N, C-alpha and C positions, 0 to 999 in steps of 0.2 A: 504493499499499499503506499501511496505517496504520502510524504510528511510535510506539513505546512506549518510554518511558525505562525503563533496567533498571540493575542494579548487581550486581556480584560482589565478595566481600571475601576478602582474604588475611588471616586471622586468625592471629597469630603470638604466640608465647610462649616463654619459656625453660624448657627442662627438662634438669637435670643440666648446665648450662652450655652447651646448644647450642639454636640457634634452630630451632623446629618450627612448622608451620602445619597448620590443621586441615583435612583432605583428607576428602572424600566420595566414595562410590560410589553411583549410582543403580540402583533395581532394574531400570529400563528403560533401554535405550541410546537415544541420539537423537544426530543431528548438531548440534553446538554450536562454531561457530568452527573446525570441521573439515570435511573431505570424506568422512569415514567415521564410523560410529555409534561411540560411546563411552559408558561409563558413569562415568568421572573427572569430578569437579565441584568447585566451591568454593560456599559459601553465597551465595546471591543470590536475586534475583526482580525484579519490576516496582516502580517508583516509584508511589506512591499520590498522589493529587490534593493539592496543598497541601504535600507533603512534599519536601524537599531530596534530593539523591542521597547525602549523607552520613547523613541521618536513615534514609533507606530501607536503607542498608548496615547500620547498628546494628540496626534492627528485623528485617529478613531474618535476619540472624545470629542474634539472640534467638529468632525462631520457629522457624527450621530445626534449631537446635542446642541451645538452651538456654543458651548462652553469653552474658555480658555483655561488650562490647567499647567501646573508645573509637576513633572514626575518626580516623586521622592524617592521610593525604594520599591523593590520587588517584595512581595509578601508571600507568594506561592508559584509552585510549578505544576503542571497537570498535563495530561494526555486525553484526547478525546477521539474516539473512533466515529467516522461518519461513514458507515456503510453504503447509504445512499449516493454518496460522492466518491467512494472508494479511496478515502484518504484518512489521515489521522492528523488532528490538530496538536501540536506540540507547543502549549502555551504557558505563558507567565501571567500573573496578575500583579499588577502595580498599584501602589498607594499615590493618588495625585491629589493636590491641593488646588481647590477652585481659586483662580485669579479674577476672573470678569465673565461677563456674559449673561444672557438670559436664555433659560432652557428652551429648544425648539423640539418638536415632535417629527421624526421622520416618517415616512410613508410605511415602514415596517413596523413601527410601533403603535400601540394603542394608547399609551401613557408614558409619562416621564415625570418624577417629582423628588423633591428632597424629602427624604425619610429619616428619622432618628436612628442613629447607628445603635442605640439600645433596643428598638423594636426589632425583635427577631421573629415575630409572629407571622406565619406563613411562609416564611422565606425556605427556599431550597438548602438543603445541608451544605452545598458547595459555597453558597454566597456567606452562610453563617461561618464556616471554616475560614474563608478568606477576611471576613470581618475581624474574627478572633486573631488570625495571623497578623492583621494590620494594627493590632493593639486595641480594638473596640470591643 
């Protein structure tokens, strides 16, 4: 199977003295790092040729959400097989700090909003694990 480098980003900011992260819901459910279909997601995508993982995280956040961020550090590494595409995503999740911008919702998303990092209710295990690895 072809291996593709990929990224996800935990974008955080303080709102009224509490840490929040940018949470997305996809229009279409899919299996991503789970055994069952989910719509929950973090901004991310594949790394382009000549691009570092950190650069890809910043670019993907900007493209998907309209937010400008600074990439701080890697919080996890993961692999996800996509039989339907006959490939494997070899990914890294990064903690990114919000700098500026207003969230926009892309065509593939049904919603995107700032969610408290302490609110783990209904989140897939992989997002909880990445938040924990990021120190939240």
